[in-house]
BAROKOL-700781 format. One record per residue (C-alpha): z, x, y. Coordinates in steps of 0.1 Angstrom, whole numbers, always signed. Each point is the difference from the previous one (the first is absolute). Example, Ala and Ser with C-alpha at 12.3 -4.5 7.8 and 13.67 -1.06 7.14 Angstrom:
2
REC     w     u     v
REC   +78  +123   -45
REC    -7   +14   +34
This chain:
313
REC     w     u     v
REC  +171   +27  +470
REC   +19    +7   -32
REC   -18   +16   -29
REC    +6   -30   -23
REC   -19   -23   +24
REC   -32   +13   -17
REC   +11   -12   -34
REC   -19   -29   -13
REC   -31    +4   +22
REC   -22   +11   -29
REC   +14   -27   -22
REC    -8   -27   +26
REC   -35   +14    +7
REC    -9    +0   -37
REC   +13   -35    -7
REC   -19   -13   +30
REC   -32   +19   -12
REC    +3   -14   -35
REC   +14   -34   +10
REC   +25    +3   -28
REC   +29   +21   -14
REC   -14    +7   -35
REC   -32   +16   +11
REC   +17   +19   +28
REC   +27   +12   -23
REC   -26   +12   -25
REC   -18   +19   +28
REC   +32   +17   +11
REC   +13    +4   -36
REC   +33   -17    +6
REC   +15   -32   -13
REC    -7   -33   +19
REC   +38    -5    +4
REC    +3   +35   +17
REC   -29    -9   +23
REC   +16   -34    +9
REC   +33   +17    +8
REC   -16   +26   +22
REC   -17   -28   +20
REC   +32   -20    +3
REC   +17   +30   +14
REC   -28    +5   +25
REC    +1   -36   +11
REC   +38    +3    +4
REC    -3   +31   +22
REC   -27   -17   +21
REC   +18   -33    +0
REC   -32   -19    -6
REC   -17   -15   -30
REC   -33   +18    -8
REC   -11   -19   -31
REC    +0   -35   -13
REC    +7    +0   -37
REC    -3   -26   -27
REC    -4    +0   -37
REC   -38    +1    +2
REC   -10   +20   +31
REC   +11   +23   +29
REC   -13    -4   +35
REC    +7   +16   +33
REC   +21   -17   +27
REC   -13    +1   +36
REC   +25   +28    +6
REC   -11   +17   -32
REC   -37    -1   +11
REC    +8   +14   +34
REC   +21   +28   -16
REC   -27    +8   -25
REC   -27    +3   +26
REC   +21   +28   +17
REC   +13   +19   -30
REC   -31    -3   -23
REC   -23   +24   +18
REC   +29   +25    +6
REC    +9    +0   -37
REC   -36    +4   -10
REC    -3   +30   +23
REC   +32   +16   -15
REC   -14    -4   -36
REC   -34   +13   +10
REC   +16   +30   +17
REC   +17    +9   -33
REC   -32    -4   -19
REC   -18   +22   +25
REC   +26   +28    -6
REC    -8    -2   -37
REC   -37    +1    +9
REC    +5   +32   +20
REC   +16   +15   -30
REC   -30   -12   -21
REC   +20   -27   -18
REC    -9   -36    +7
REC   +29   -21   -13
REC   +15   -35    -1
REC    -8   -33   -16
REC   -37   -10    +2
REC    -3   -37    -6
REC   -34   -13   -12
REC   -11   -36    -7
REC   -29    -5   -24
REC   -14   -25   -24
REC    +4   +11   -37
REC   -37    +3    -4
REC    -3   +23   +29
REC   +29   +21   -13
REC   -16    +3   -34
REC   -35    +8   +13
REC    +5   +23   +30
REC   +37    +9    +6
REC   +13    +9   -34
REC   -26   +28    -6
REC   +12   +16   +33
REC   +37    -6    -3
REC   +11   +28   -24
REC   -18   +27   +20
REC   +13   -12   +33
REC   +36    -1   -12
REC    -3   +35   -14
REC   -15   +13   +32
REC   +27   -17   +21
REC   +32    +0   -20
REC   +22   -10   +29
REC   -19   -33    +5
REC   +13   -30   -19
REC   -27   -26    -6
REC   +12   -36    -2
REC   -28   -21   -13
REC    +1   -38    +2
REC   -27   -20   -19
REC    -9   -32   +18
REC   -30   -21    -7
REC    +2   -18   +33
REC   -12   +11   +34
REC   +30   +13   +19
REC    +7   +13   +35
REC   +11   +36    -8
REC   +15    +5   +35
REC   +21   -31    -2
REC   +11    +8   -36
REC    +9   +36    +9
REC   -27   +18   -21
REC   -16   +33   +11
REC   -33    -8   -16
REC   -19   -24   -22
REC   -29    +0   -24
REC   -24   -29    -1
REC   -37    -9    -2
REC   -17    +9   +33
REC    -8   -36    +8
REC   +37   -10    +0
REC   +13   +28   +23
REC   +11   -12   +34
REC   -23   +11   +28
REC   +27   +18   +20
REC    +7   +24   -29
REC   -13   +35    -6
REC   -18    -2   -33
REC   -10   +29   -23
REC   -24    -6   -29
REC   +13    +7   -35
REC   -26    +8   -27
REC   -31   -16   +13
REC   -17   -33    -8
REC   +11   -22   -29
REC   -22   -22   -22
REC    +9   -33   -14
REC    -5   -12   -36
REC    +3   -33   -17
REC   +11    +5   -36
REC    +9   -19   -32
REC    +8    +8   -35
REC   -25    -3   -30
REC   +23   -27   -14
REC    -3   -20   +33
REC   -38    +2    -1
REC    +0   -13   -36
REC   +13   -32   +14
REC   -17    -1   +34
REC   -35    +6   +12
REC    -7   +30   +21
REC    -2    -9   +38
REC   -34    +9   +14
REC    +7   -10   +36
REC   +32    -3   +21
REC    -5   -38    +0
REC    +6    +1   -38
REC   +36   +10    +6
REC   +10   -36    +5
REC    -4    -4   -38
REC   +23   +29    -8
REC   +37    +7    -3
REC    +8   +27   +27
REC   +31   +19    +8
REC   +12   -11   +34
REC   +20   +22   +24
REC   +25   -15   +24
REC   +11   +21   +31
REC   +37    +1    +1
REC    +2    -1   +37
REC   -23   -28   +10
REC    -1   -18   -34
REC   -38    -2    +3
REC   -21    +4   -32
REC   -25   +29    +2
REC   -37   -11    +1
REC   -24   +21   -20
REC   -23   +18   +23
REC   -35    +6   -14
REC   -33   +11   +15
REC   -27   -26    +0
REC   -34    +6   +18
REC   +14   +29   +19
REC   +32   -16   +13
REC   +36    -5   -12
REC    +8   -35   -12
REC   +35   -11    -9
REC    +4   -21   -31
REC   +30   -22    -8
REC    +8    +5   -37
REC   +21   -19   -24
REC   +20   +10   -30
REC   +33    -6   -19
REC   +15   +33   +10
REC   +11    +9   +35
REC   +16   +34    +7
REC   +16   +18   +29
REC    -4   +35   -15
REC   -35   +12    +5
REC    +2   +26   -29
REC    +7   -27   -26
REC   -35   -16    +3
REC   -15   +27   -22
REC   +27    -5   -27
REC    -7   -38    +1
REC   -37    +7    -6
REC    +7   +24   -28
REC   +21   -28   -17
REC   -30   -23    +2
REC   +17   -24   +23
REC   -26    -2   +28
REC   -25   +19   +21
REC   +15   +25   +24
REC   -12   +12   +34
REC   +12   +36    +4
REC   -10   +34   +12
REC   -25   +19   -22
REC   +23   +30    -2
REC   +26   -20   -18
REC   -23   -18   -24
REC   -23   +30    -7
REC   +20   +16   -29
REC    +1   -34   -17
REC   -37    -6    +5
REC    -8   +34   -15
REC   +23    -8   -29
REC   -18   -34    -5
REC   +32   -18    +5
REC   -14   -17   +31
REC   -35   -11   +10
REC   -12    -2   +35
REC   -19   -29   +14
REC   -17    -9   +34
REC    -4   +37    +7
REC   -30    -6   +23
REC   +22   -22   +22
REC   +31   +23    +0
REC    +6   +16   +34
REC   +13   +33   +11
REC   +28    +1   +26
REC   +10   +29   +24
REC   +31    +6   -20
REC   +37    +8    +6
REC   +15   +14   +31
REC   +33   +17    +9
REC   +10   -16   +33
REC   +28    +6   +24
REC   +10    -9   +36
REC   -10   +22   +29
REC   +31   +17   +13
REC    +8   +22   +29
REC   +14   +26   -24
REC   -11    -3   -36
REC   +29    +8   -24
REC    -5   +33   -19
REC    +3   -18   -33
REC   -28   -24    +8
REC   -21   +28   +14
REC    +5   +20   -32
REC   -13   -30   -20
REC   -30    -5   +23
REC    -9   +37    -3
REC    +4    -1   -38
REC   -22   -30    -3
REC   -27   +16   +22
REC    +0   +31   -22
REC    +1   -17   -34
REC   -14   -36    +0
REC   -35    +7   -11
REC   -13   -25   -27
REC    +2   +28   -26
REC   +36    +8    +9
REC   +13   -35    -3
REC   -17    -7   -33
REC   -29   -22    +9
REC   -22    -3   -31
REC   -37    +2    +0
REC   -15   -35    -4
REC   -19   -12   -30
REC   -33   -17    +2
REC    +3   -35   +15
REC   -11   -20   -29
REC   +14   -33   -12
REC    +8   -12   -35
């Protein structure tokens, strides 16, 4: 075996992992053209096509799939070996890729991020905000942050910040033009901010507690969003009622810019979780994040505010 036979293996592995050149190039911090050239040279040396390429997508050939199944575990072991050396020296390092919805980033990750990066300066966090439910293993992420109910059952899940309460809010201007809803069934007469999941395309149904059980309500309105943080802004502008987390609405409720309704029907959910796949050897960078979360993710640390009395307008 000549030394240059190893060239291009990492490039091929990352393109196969990300199913595309742009994301793989970003992960390796090289240009897509350099990545493509490395794989072309690898294919020439092996005398076999590993990837099917077109303008829209990249897929593995049968030979490419077979080759990946052999080299993938070996390359993973090589990279983990390097990370373990850093761990022995007390320096977890490498790129830690996290997938999270914007709302979970704002509520539970951002308050922890600065301290974590200061504690582990050799770890580079790459955060991707995605409002859909994604397979973090297939997409090449080390971990994800989502509401507990949406975490896949085969993942290890670590709670972040405790239970979260829901609030339905509207602006004073909105309530000058619309009656205050007294029961969830009254929502049919209201303009409500709708949220569409980017992955499935489904519209979120508002979950409310009626007679001790959670009931889903299909709502209507003339604004549909795919950014969960924008619902509070829409409510502040008097556009519609918003279904959001109490923590996000509370400063505006206290400032009397928003008014809460249907508080006796508003449920509390288990909250957000950091989740990651079970691995034979957990990368040092991920282990560092897990340990940091365990040490710092109390409700007080992540900025959970005390609730205000659950009274409606």
